[in-house]
Structure formats: C-alpha cells, structure tokens
N, C-alpha and C positions, 0 to 999 in steps of 0.2 A: 504494500500500500504506500501511498504518498507519505503518510505519517511515519511509517517504518523507515523509508528512505531518508526522511528528514532527520530522524533520530540517529541513523548511522552516520549521516554527514556531520551532525553536531559532535559525534564522538571521534571523528577523524581529526587528529592533531594537525594534519596538513591544512585544514581549513581554519585553524585557530589564529587569532590575532590579539595583541594586547589591547586593553580597553582604551588606552590613551592614543590609539591610532585614529579613532573615530572623532569627527567634529573637532579637529585640533585647533583650527584658526578662529579665535574669538571675534575677528573682524569680518568674517564672511557670514552672510545670511542666505540660506537656501530658500528659493521660492519656486513656484510652478513654472515660471518663465525663465529661470536662470538663477545665477548666483550673484548677489549684490556684494560688492566690496565696499564696506561701510566707511573705509578711510577716504574714498573718493566719491561714493554714491553711484558708481557705474555698475551697470548690469551686464554680466558676462554669461557665457555658456556653461551648462552643467559639465562637471568633470569628475569621472569615477575615481580618479587618483586622489581626490580630496577626501574621499570616504566620509561623505556627509550623510548622516542617518536621519536628521530632522529636517522639517520643511515648514515654512509658513503657509498660510492659506491664500495669500494674495501676491501679486506681482506689481511693483510700483509703476504707476501710470495714471494718466488722466487727472481729473480734479475732484474735489470733495466739498461742494457748496453746502450740503446739508450738515456735514460734520463741522465746518467752520461756523455755521449759524448756531449749531448746538453749543460749541465752545464759547461763542460770544454770550449766549444766554446763561450758561452755568458759571461763568466768570464775571457776570455783571458788566460785560464789555470792558474788562480790564486787559488792555493790550499786553502789559508786562506779564501778567499772570498767564495769559494764553501762550506767550512766547516761552515762558518757563515750563509749562506743561509740555510743549513741543520738544524742548530739550530733554526733559525727563523721559518721555517716551522714546526719543531717539537714543538716549543712553541705554535704555532697556533693550534695544535691538541687539546690542553688543554682548559679548561675554566678558567685558571688562568690569571690574568692581573697584576701581581706584577711588571712587567718591565715598565709599564706606557709608552709604546713606540708607535710611529707612524713610519711605514716603508714607505719611499718614494723612489720608484724605478724610477730613472731618466736616460733618454737616448734620443738621438735625433731622433731615429726611426730605424726600421729594425734591432733590436738588441735582440729580443727574450723576452723582459720583459712581454709583454702581453701574450705570449704563456706560460711563466712560471706561471703567476698569474692564468690564466684560467685553466691550468692543475691541479694546486693545489686545486682550488675552486671546480672543477668537482669531484675530488677524495674525497673531504670532504663531498660532497653531501648535506644533510640537515643541516650540521654544518656550511656551508658557504652561504653567500648571497652577492649580489651586492648592491651598493648604488649609487645614482646619485652624480656626482662630486660637484654639487651645495650645497650638504649638508655640505661640508667641506670648502666652499669658502664664503668669506664675501659678504653680500648682504644688500640692503637698508631695506628690510623687513624680518620678521621672517618666516621661513618655517612652514608648518602645522606639528603638533606633530605626525601625522601618520607615517612620515618618520622614526622617532625614534622608534616607536612601532614595526616596522618590524624588528628591530635589536635584539629584545629580544630572547635570547637562542642561537644566532649565536656565533660561536667561531672565525670565520674569516669574515671580511667585506672588500670587495675589491671595488675599484673605479679606472677606467682607463680613460686616456686621459684628462690631464689638459689643460686648455686654456691659451693662452698668455695674459698677463695683469691682471690676477686674483690675489686675495690676500687670504691667509689663514684666516679662521674664528678662530682666535687664542683662544678666550675664549671657544668656542664650542669644539675645539680639546682638550683643557686641561680638560674640563668636561668629554668628551668621553673616554679619556685615563687615567683619574685620579683614577678610581676604585670606585667612589662614586655612590650613587643611581641616576638613571635617571628617570624623569617623562615624560610619554608619554600617548597617547590614540589612539585608532582606530577611524575611522570615525563614528560619532554619538554615541560614547560610552564614559563611564566615564574615567577619568584619572587613571593611575596606576603607581606604581613605580617598578623598577627592577634594580638589580645590573648587570652591563654589564660583559659579559664573552668574548666579541669579541676583536680581535686584528685588527687594521686598516692597510691595505696595499693599498697605492695609487701609481699608475704608470702613468707617463706622459712624454711628450716631452718638456714641459715648466715648469720652476720653479716658483711656486706662490711666490709673495712677502710677506715679514714679516714686519709688522709695528713696533712691539715691540720685539726687540731681547733681551729677558730676560732669566734668568737661567731656568725657567720652560720649555720654548720652546727648549733651548739647550739640556736639559736633555731628552726630549721626542723624538725629531726628529732624525731618522737615515736615512741619504741620502745614498742610495745604488747605486753606479755608474754602468751603463751599457754602456761601452765605445766602445764596438765592434760593427761595422756595418757589417751585413752580405751582401756580394756582391750579386747582382741579380742572377748571375749564380749558386750560392750555396743555394739559398732559396728553401726550400722544402715545397710545399703546403700540402703535406700529413703528415707533422711532427706532428700536433696535434693528428691525429688518431693513428700514430705510438706510440706516448707517452702514450696515454690512453690505448693502448694495454698492456702496462706495469704497469697498475694502482696498481696491488698488490705489485709489486716490489718497486714502488715509495712510497707507504704507509709504507712499511717496512723500507725504507730509512728514511722516516720522523720520524718514531718511534725511530730509532737510534739517530736521531737528537734531539728528545725530551729527551732521556736519557742523551745525552751529554750536553744539555742545563741545566739539573738539576745538573750536575757535575760542570760546569764552568760558567754558565750564558750565556748571549748572546755574550759577548766578541767580540765587533766589531773589525775587522782587520784594518790595517793601511789605506787601500784604503777607507774604509767607514769613518773612523775618519778624514782623510784629506779632503774628499769631503764634509763632513758635516761642518767642520770648515771653509772651503773656502766659502761655501754657506752662513753661518752666517756672515762672515766678509764682504761679498759683500752686504748683506742686512742691516748691521749695519750702517745706515746713520749717526747717531750721532757720532759713533766712527770715521768715515771718516772725519766728520767736525772737531772733536777735533784734529785729526792728521794734517789736512791741515791748519786749521785756528787758532789754540790755542797753546799757549806756556804754558805747564803744569809744575807744581812744587810747593813745599811747600811755596816758596817765593812769589808766584803770587796769586792774588785775583781779583775778579771782581763781581760786583753786578749782581744779578740774572736777573734783567730787561735788562741790557746791554747785558748779555750773550744770553738771549732769542731773543733779536732783531737781533743780529748777526747770531744766529742759524736759525731763521725764514727766514732771507734774503737768506742765503745759501740754505736752504731747498727748498724755492720757486724757486730759480734759477736752482736747480737740480732735480725738479720734485718729491721731497720727502715730506712726511707728517710731518709738524712741531708740531702739537698738541698744547696744552696749556702750560703756564709757569710752571704749576705743574709738567709737564713731565720731564723737564730738570734736576732738582736735583734727581728725582727718578731714572733716567736712568744712570746718571753719577757716582753714588755712587759705584755700585758693582765692576767695574774693571778698571775705568779710572783714579783714583787718588791714591796717595801714601798710602801705608799701612805699613809704618815703625813701628807704634806701634805694629802691629801683629808680625813683625820680632823680635822686642824686647822681646815680650812675649815668643816666641819660644827659643830665645837664653838664656833668664833668666831661663827658665825651664830646658834647657840642662845642665846648670852649677849649678843647684840646688839653685838658688836665688829666692827670692820672688819679682816678678815684681810689681811696683806700679800701681795704677789704672790710666788709661789714660782718659783725658777729651778732648773733641773735641773743642779746642781753636786754634786760629790762632797763629802759632809760631812767635817769634820775629826774627829780622834779625840776632841777635847774636846767638840765638839757631840754626838757619838754618846754619850759618857758622860752628858751632860745629858739626852739623849733617854731613855736607859735609866732614869734616875732618875724620870722621869715615870710609869714603869710601876708605881711603888710604890702608886698608888691602886687597882690591881687587887685588892689585899687587902681593900678596902672592899666589894667586890662579891660577890654570890652566885654559885654555880657557873654557873648558866645565863647570867647577865649576862656573867660573865667569859669564857665560851666564845664568845659572840657578839662581844665586843670583840676577842678574839684573832683570830677569823676575819676581822673587819673590818680589823684592823690588818695582816693578812697579805695583804690585797688581794682577798679572795674576793668574788664577786658576791653580791648579795642572794639570788638564786635558789639558789645553792649553800649559803649560810648557812642559809636556811630548811630546806633538805633535811637538812643535817647537824645542825641544832638541833631538827628535828622540829616546827617551828612555821610557822604561816601568816606571810605577809609582814608584815601589820599587827602581829601579835604580836611578831615578831622586831624590827621597827623600834621598837616600844614599849620592849622591853628595852634597845635601844641608847640611845634618848633618856633612859630612866631612869638608865642607867649614867652618862651625862654629867651628869645632874642630881645624882646622888649625889656626884660629884666637886665640883660647885659648892657643895653644902651643906657638905661636909667642909672645903673651903677657907675657908669663912666660919665655921667653928667650930661648926656645928650638928650635932646628932645626927639620924640618919635614923630616923623613926618606923617601927615594924615592924608596926603594927596597921592599916595602910591599904594599899589595892591600889596597884599600880604606876600605873595610869591616874589614880587620885585624887591620888597624890603628884605626878605630872607636872603635873596641872591646878592644884594649889594651892601648897603650901609650897616644894617643890623648884624649881618654875619661877620663883618669886619669888627664891629664892636665886641661881639662875642669872642672872637679870636684874641682881642686885645685885653680881655678881662684878666686882671692880674691875679697872681696866686693869693695875695692877701685878701682881695675882694672876694674871691671864691671861698677861701677859708672862712672869712667872717660872715658870709651869707649862706653858703650852701654846703660846705665841707662837713663830712660826717663827724670829724673830731669836735666841731663846734656844737653840732646837734646832739652828739653823745651816743650814737648807735654803736 
C-alpha cells in the first residue's frame, strides 16, 4: 500500500536530512507565486534547493483599498499608528527576532483588533500559528513542553482574548522574546532545542498585571491602543471575507512595511509610547508606594527592614504582591533614587575634566547642603530646559524624559547639553545670547565657554569632592 511504502521510505536513512536544512533563510518568504526576498521585496522563482516547507496563502500584488479603509477606521485615522502597524506586520514576515518585542493589542471590544490579527495570520499561512493564552499567563504549575514544540518554525504566534485578573508569565515572555534557544519536545518524544523565529502578538480586552516592572519588560512590551469602538450599525459581518479577498494586496502592503522596518526600525509612535508608559506606571506598585508614602532625597535614610514593613503593609492593603525583603532594594535602584553622580560625570566630560571615581556612601549633611546650592543655576534656564534637568536629576531614563517632555530623543538631549553649556557660560561671567538657536549656541560660543571652564570653577560647583559623594 501507499502507506506501507511511505513508512519504508521514512525508515531509509538515505532519505534523512537534518532539521536545520529546512527553511534556513529567515529573509525568504515562500508564496504560491514564488519566493519573496524580504531584504529587497523582489519576487523570484521557486527553488527546490532552498528546501522551503512552509508557504503563505497569498502572493504580493495589486492593491488593498478595503484593508486601508479598515486600518484608517481602527486607528482613528492616525497616520503614524497605521505606519507603525505596517512595520510591525512587515517585521513579522521575517524570521528575525532582533527587536525582542511583544505586541499587545488592547481595546475594550468591537474595535477590529481580532479581525486585524486573524487576517494577518491567515495570509501568512504556514508561517503563522495560534497559541493558547495560558501559555503566556502565570500559573501555579508548568505547562507541558509540547506547547513550545508547536512554535518551532513559526514567524508569527498570535493569542487572542485575555482574561480579567490574569498576570503575565514574565520570565517565560522574556525567554520567548529574548532570541535564545528554547527547549521543547513533542508528546512521547525526546527533547530538542530550537532558536525561535516567531514574533508574539497578543490581543485582548483586559490588561494582564505585571508583578515586576523592570527594564526588561519595559523594553519588550509594546501596548498598541485600539480606542475606536465600532457602533453596531456600522459593523460589517462580511468584513473578514472582504479583507481576505485582498490577500495579495495586503501581503504587498506588508512587504513594504518590512522594507520600511529595515530602514527605520519599529519606531513606535506617540500613541503607543504613551499607552505603554501609562500601563507600566499603573502596574508599578512600588513606584506608587514611594510617591505616596516616602519622602525621597539624599538627606533621608531608612533601614531596609522598616522600609519593607511599611511597603508590605501598603501592598497588602492595596491588593499588591509584596515579595520578599530582597525585592525592595533590587526594584528601587534603577529609577527611584538620585543619580547626581551620573550628572557629574556627564558635565565633567562636557568640559573636558577628569571626573573622580564615585563611591556609594551616605553623604553628610554638609555635603547635601552644598549639593542643594548647586541647584541655584536652574534659575538661568528656560522652563523646558529646567524640566529636562529635573527629570534627569531624578534618575529618569531618556525614554521617559522624552515622553514627559514631548520631545524626540535628539531634541531632549540637545536641551540637556544646552543647559550644561548655559551653566558654563554663566560661571565664566558671560551673558547667554537669546537670538541664536540652541544647536548654534552649542556649536559655537557656549561650547567654547564650557571648554574654558577652569578646574577651580568645576570643583567649586560640580566636582564630587565638593558635593561629598
């Protein structure tokens, strides 16, 4: 029989091939009409030598007016958000995972996010798969590794409908999006390792909670807001079929997004950055406790045990996870305490001085008083510059500073350097011109003033031995 011949062929070692021979090139996308080189967007002929076992359901061609109209509706006609979604889908066409990102599509319902994800998944065909939401949520026991085995070779993994009251499995998400090898096995088979090629897209009406708001989660999670609710009178039950009728055009749109992603990266727009930051601020229970219950500053100190008791009491009363005493210093270090030593390093580097090595010791009352005196130069600055300096002094990351100041990173950093240049000019007795742009001032007179700042001026105003760190 045919089945018997197939079993014999499978048992013949002459037909065997290592698993890494198949679908090796992460930049190639197999389609019914040929193979797309995602580095250039060009469509070529099929080639058996490439050993491609997966295939999409569409071939890039034509246009997609219904799809573009659909995107305009669900993004509230936000051009930047539409372009970002195009780059995200283009990135998902590849087997590249350098962005280490998790895309969370959030909306309260009837806003098109499920239609968006299902349409993209259907067009990607064998390159896309779905996963149970429980795979990404915290649970008391470990799931069977067969769940992970099914993700091998996929380029897009989608999960839809988050449940209220669930929590992200943070360590698992970091492992899945980190680009490192994953160990899995199929039922009643041996374990094997594979390097993930998939990108995670999760869509839901509820935001899972985050227990540890750390830099790794902030860097990975992109919360994409779907804020438009389609009224019942305008809901089209035939929309999924109408969109799939434009599969070829949608794939061409996605290929263009892939090329744009290679040029500029994901480049999240303001709407995504704001929604993501708001999400993390709401989930940062320790940060809320610090703001509500603690008086922070270099002059203040408290024993870890007393801090933990106060934190645990607040956390228990607010339904938050307190953790152990070890968690408190680990979480408070990154962004919640003063970073004046880092500011001193930056200023000393700007004026060409060699900053001393700082040691983590508690400053004396006298040194704190001297440090506060150095804040007098803030009165020389404009409100925008002053705001950025205060945020920087408070230990905020540049990403947060840019969001709070409403500026791009380059512009915010320019304000920061300009502020330091103003200080240098005033310390040398110069007036700051008001008829020149910040960039011009930095490139000319103020940069010269900064370079001329004497060792004594620097020591008396900004050096660490004066401040006492």
